[in-house]
N, C-alpha and C positions, 0 to 999 in steps of 0.2 A: 818551132813550138813555141811559144812565150815562154816566159818565169814563170807566168801565173800558171801556163798549163800543163809544164814542169814540175812546181810545188804541190800538184792537184792531182800530178799520176798516178798510176795505178801499182807503180814497179814497187810498193811497197811489200815486200818480204819478214821482215816482221823489226819491231822496233828497234832502233837505229842502226839500221842494214842500211839500204838502197830504198831513200824515199826519194820524191823531187826536189827536195833542197838540197840533195847532195849529187845530185847531174849537173855536170860543166854545161851542159850540151852539144861538146863535141864527141861524137857517136865514139868513136874508138877508146877515148879515155872513159866516158860510161861504160861500157860492154865489159871493159875490164876491171875495172872497179865494181862491178856486178858479181862477176867470175870469181876478184878476192874473196867477195863478201860469202860468193857462196861455196869456197875450200875452207872458209873460217869454222862456217855453219857444218859444214862436212865434217871436222875435224872436234870442235864441239863435241857432236851427234857419234860418231865413232869411239872417244875416251868415256861419253856418260855411260855408253853400253857397254863399254868396260873391255870393248876392241883395240887395245893397246899396240896391239902388231900393225892395225892399218893406222891408226888414228900419228903415229910416230914412228912407223915403218916406211907409209906409203904416202899417208897426207901431209903431213909438216916438211918432207923433203921439197912434194909437188910446189907448196905453199910458198918456200923457198926462193925456188926457183922460178916461180912465178911472179912476185913479189920483184925479183931483179929483170928478167921478162918487160914488167908493165913501167918501172922505173928507167929505163934503157929507154923503151919507146917514147915515154912524157920526156927523156932527155934528148930526143930524137928531135918532138914535137918543136920545143925551146927554143933548137938551135936554128931554127925560124924564127923567128922573135928579132925584131930589127931594134934594136936602144934600152934593150933588158939588160944589159951586162947584170947591174945588183941584184935585180930579181931573179935570175938565172940561179947565179952564184949564189942566193942564201935558199933556193928552191933546191940544188944540188946541195949542198949543208941537211936542208932535213930530210933528203933521201938517205946521204950516208950514215947519217946518225940514225936513221930507222932500222938500217941495215947493217949496222952495230948494235945493236940493242938487243936486233933479233935474234940475230948470232950466236949472243951473250945467254940468250934464254935459252935457247936448242940445244948448246952445248950444255948444259946445266941440265938437263936429263940424264947424262953421264955419273953426276957425283947430288944430286938434290931430292928430295921427297918428289914424287912424282904431281901431286895435287897443287903447292905450292908452283910450281914450273906451269901448269895448264891455267894457273891463275893469273901467272903472271906475263906467260904468253896471252892469255885471250883477253886482260886489260889492256894491252899494248897493240892487240891489233887490231879491236873494236875500237878506242878511244882514239889513237891519235889516228890509225887510219879515217874516221868518223869525221877527227879537226881538222886532219891535211885534208880535205876531200873539200869539207866547208870550207875552207881558207883559201890557203894554199894556189889548191887545184882548181877552185873558183875562178881563184883572178886569173890561173893560166890557160883556164877555157875561156875568160871573159876578152881576153889578146889575143888572143887567136883565132877567135872571129870578129877580132874588131878590123882584123887584118882580112878578114872573108876569105882563106883558104882552106875552112873547113869545115865542117856539112853539120846543120844542127839536124838533133833529129826532127823526123815527120812522121 
């Protein structure tokens, strides 16, 4: 699928989620990004419905675990890149910074006002993730595809 086909893709779930503009072209990465956004939406929906047990007790730990899994998968893919040590180092630092921020915010569920935490968490998840995908992960996709070792969406 060409870049123009990806950008006009029907994978729009809701504004600022997974649009063609956020597709890297690498199937495994794009599927994981989609899953991340679906988890974020489920967390927001459960919280908005007042189901804190599901939002905080079930979805948030699952989201945290999925972030770790996804970053690990990307990092494994990055290990195949040749002559990209500075890019890999920068990408790894972004992942660690996000994990640190997520852990700090999630720890706050025990001590801060719930609404403040949810707003802070959803802002981090949506804005950081969208920005990271649109820039750093897009670059990763281009690098992986240029090596010819990963499949495009078909």
